[in-house]
N, C-alpha and C positions, 0 to 999 in steps of 0.2 A: 122423779128426777131423770129416769132413763128416757122418758118421752121427750123431755126438754133437750136432752143431749142429742137425740136423733134429729129433732127439728133444727137445732143449731148447726149440725153437720150438713144437713140438706141445704140450709141457707148459704153456707160457705161454698158448697159445690156449685150452686146456681150463680153466686157472685163471681166465681172463678170462670165459669163458662161464658158469662156475659162479657167479662173483661177480655177473654181470648178472642171472642167474636169481634169486639170493637177494634182490637189491635190488628186483626187480620184485615178488617175493612179499611183501616188507615193505610195499610201496606199496599193496597191495590194501586197499580200505576195509573197516573192521570193521562187523559187523552192528549194528543198533540195540540200545542197552542199556536195558532196562526196569527201572523201580524201583517195585515194588508194595508193598513192606514198609511197614507203618504206615498204609496207606490203606484206605478203605471205598468200595466201589462199589455203586451202587443200580440195580436193574432199572428201565428207563425205561418199563415198562408193568406194570400190575397189573389183572387182570381180575376182581378180587374186591371192589373197593370198600373196601378196608381203609385205615386212617389212614396207614400207612407201606408202602412197597413192599419187595419182597425186597431183601436186601443181603448182601454178603460182605466180611468184614474179613480182611486179610492181616497177620499179625503179623511183626515183624522177626525174631522167633526161629524162623520157619518154621511157626508154627501158623496156623490159620484158623478162623473161625466164620461159617457161612452161615445166615442166617435167611430161610426161604422162606415167602412168603405164599401160602396156598391156601384151599380152600373151608372148612376147619375153623378157620382162623385163621392161626397161625404155628407153625413147628416149627424146631428148630435142628439143624444138622449141623456137627460139628467134627472136627478132625484136623490133618494136616500138609500143606504144599504145596511143590511144586518147580516151577522154571521152566526149560524147555529151548527155546532160541530164542524163538519167540513162542507156545509152548504151555504153559499152566499146568495142572498135574495136582494135584487135591485128593485126597489119600489119606484116606479116611473112617475115623475111629475109632468115632464114635457118631452115630446118626441118629435123630431123634425120629419119623420117618415114612419108610416105604420101606426098601429094603435096598440101599443104594449102597456100593460099594467104592471107586470112583473117579469123580470129576466133572471134566470137561474145560472149560477156557476157552481161547479164542484171544485174544491181545493184539493189538488194532488200533493202539493207541498208549498212552502212559502214563495217559491219562484214560479209555480206553474198552476194554472187554472184550466178547467175544461168547461166550455160553454155548453149548456144543456137546453138552450132556447134557440130556435132558428130566427134570425133577423133578416133584413133586406139583403145584406151582403154576407155577414158572418153566419156560418151554419152550425147546427147542433153537433157537438163533439169536436169542434175546432179547439185547438190548444192555444192558450194565451200564455206568454212568457215575459219575464221582466227584461229580456234581451231584445232590444229594438231591431227590427228587420225592415229594410227599405227596398223598394223597387224589385221585389221578387214575386213571381206568381207560382212558384213551386215550393211544395212543402220541404223543409229540411230533411236530409236523409236520416234514417234511424241511426242512432249512435252505435247500435250493436252491429257488428260486421260478421258475415258468415265465414270470411277468410281469416285464419289465425296468423298468417304470415305478416300482417300489418303490425302486429304487436312488437315487432323488432324495431320499428321506427326507421327502417332503411329508406323508405320513400321510393324504392325502385320497383316494388311489386314482386321481388324475388322470393324464393322459398326460404323459410326459416332454416332449412337443413343446411344451407350454404354456410351458415355461421359455425355449425358444428356444435353449438350449445345455445340454450335459451337463457342462461344465467346472466348474460350481459345486456338483456333488454332494458333494464333500468338505467344502464349507462349510455346506451345508444339513443334513447328517447328522452331528451331533456324535459324537465318539468317547467312548463311555461305559465303555470297558474298564477305566479306572482309577477309576471312580466308587465312592465309599465308601458302603457300606450298613451303618449302625450296628445293633448288637444292641439289641433292645427287650425281650427276655424270656429267661429262663433257667430251665429246669425239670430236676429230677432224678427218677429213678424212685422213689426213697425218700428220706426224711429220715434214717433210721437203717439202715445196712448192716452185715452181718457175714459172716464166712467162717472156715473152719478154717485153721490154719497150713498153708502150702504150696500152698493153692489158687491157681491161676493163671488168667489170662484171664477175670476177673470184670468184666463190662462194667457200668459205673455208669449207662449209658444216659442221659447228659445231652444235652438238646436245647436249641438256641438258636433264638430267633425274631427275625426271619424266617429261614427255612432257608437263604436265599442271602446272609446277612450276610457282610460281608468281615472282621468281627472274629473273631479266633481264640479258642477256648475254652482256658483254661489251668488247671492244677491245682497246688495247693501243699498239701503234707501237713505237719502240725505235727510228727509223729514218724514218720519213715520206718523206724524199727525195728519198727513195728507193721504198716504197709502202705505199699506203693509204688504210684504211679499214673503211667502213661506219658502221652504227649501226646495219646493217643486216648481217654483215660478208662478204660483197662483196668487194673484193680487186681490186685496180687499180695499176698496175705496173708503176712506174714513171721513175726512173733512174737506171742504172746499179749499182749493189751493193748487199750487204747482210745485213739482220737485223733480229730482233726477234719481234714476235707479242705475247703480253700477253693477254690471254683470261680469263675472270673471270665471274662466275655465283654464286652469294651468297658467301659462304665461299670456294668454289671450284675454283682452279686456274690451268691453263695449259699454257705452253709456246711452240710455234712452230717457226720454222725457215722459212724465206722467202728470196728467191734470185731473183732479177730482172736481166735478161741477156740482153746484147746488141743485137739489131737486126742484122741479118746477120751472127751470130756466126756459124762457120762451124762445121760439125759433120762427123765423120769417118763412116766406114762400121759398120752396126749394124743388129742384128737378134732378132726378137720378135716372141714368140711362145704363142699360146693359151693354155688353160687348160680345155678342154671339159671333163665333168664328164664321167666316165666309158669308156674312150678311151685311148688306149695305147699311151705312150709318142711319139713313133716313127710315129704315125699317126696324131698327133696334127697339126692343121693349123699353118703354119709358114710363116713369111714374112721377106725377106732379103732386106735391103737398102744398096747399095754399096758406099754411101757417095758422089757419083758423079752424082746423079739424076736419077738412074735406080733402079728398084725393081724387085723382083721375088717372087711371092706369091703362095705358095703351099696351095691352099684354102681348098681342100677337105680332110676329115679325113681318106680316104681309098687310098691305094697305086694305082697309075696309073690312077686315075680318073680326073686329071687335075690341072692346075694352070694358073695364070695370069702373064704376063710380061708387062713392060712398063716403063714410066718415072714418076717422082714424084716431087712435089714442096711443100714447107712448107709455109703456110700462118701464119706469126708471129702475125698478129693482131687477128686472130681467134683461134690461137693455134691448128691448124689442118694440117694434111697432105692431099693433093689432088693428087690422083694417076690417071694418064691417061693410060688406057689399050690399048696396041698396038698389043697384041697377046693373044688370048683366045681360040686358035684352039682346045686344048685338052679338053675344056669345052663344046664342041658341044653336044647337047642332054641333057644338065643339066641346072638347074636354074642358072641364072647369066651369061650364055653364051653371052648375048647381052649387058652386062654392059660395058659402056664406061668410067665411072669414079667411083673410090672407095675412100671413105673418112674415115680417122681415126682422132679421137679427141685425142690430146695430154693431157693425164691426169697428168702425171709428166714425168721426164726424164727417167723413167724406165717402164712406163705403157702407152699403147695405148688402145683406145676404138673404135671398129669398128662402123661406122655410116651408113653402107650400108648392105642391105640384099643380101646374095649370096646363094650358094647352101647348104653347110653344116655350113658355118660361118654365124651367124645371127647378126642382128643389136644389138648393146650393148655388144657384146662378147669382153672380155678383152684379150689383148696380153701383154706378159711380156718380158723384156729384158733378153737375154740369156748371 
């Protein structure tokens, strides 16, 4: 009987200890939860003097689009993203420049990311913020100041001792965190948009002025059987048809047209020409599509220096032309002579954007329907 009592007491002690351990485990604080989906982050520095800084958009469906600002303009990288603790991994599907397979960001907080991969324009350790910055080539000043006199909010740079007391600082420096900044302008990249059925992540590229307005941009589609637009202005072409998208920011409104075209729609022969600055029209890079799958691309801006020939296919899912080069004999000795594939992004039915670096035609050069 005494042996049974001892065994029972030992069992109770073990049960109590395991219960205490499990309760302590449950009390351990959880790590921070980051919410990146549906947000756009902008590089706080741009060394190239462009109108807009590099930016990365994270889709709630796990997709991403990174637009990098570099010496030649801009190029896009897209694919899928994953988040593990505070590390964001971008798995690259397509890149308009460079050969990246993965791009890494570290999350500092929900509003700030730190790039850990060096790109063509953006560098490792560049800071990306949800606050858009335009037209600046200088990193923002550190928010911490070595001078304590600014805390008085006097704006004159005078010493804090002139006030005789620092207890009034909260009164002399008003809280502007809730200040309303109304929207004064609203622009869209185009008046008329189009895409093929099934195309996703089509950015309407709508901009509000000023960039720091507190008013939100909203989108309303007349017929969502034709196209759907999310809160970030990303469109998904659904079914063949035409509709209108009503965009609003504060008291400012704008309406654009959107057409979804059926996959496999045929196109006739068409010619697109670039508009390189300070180059005579007859020397502009020109590409001819014969409508039967063949192309002739006079790539260089000087007579007799060469062109490409070959076949092309349109990828309707990606909204791109893929050109397979079969003849580049006249390009020997020039950059681009060994190129086997040339890619154009279809901006709209009258505009193409080159996504391959060649000899005189550079990545991100626009070509216009003639």
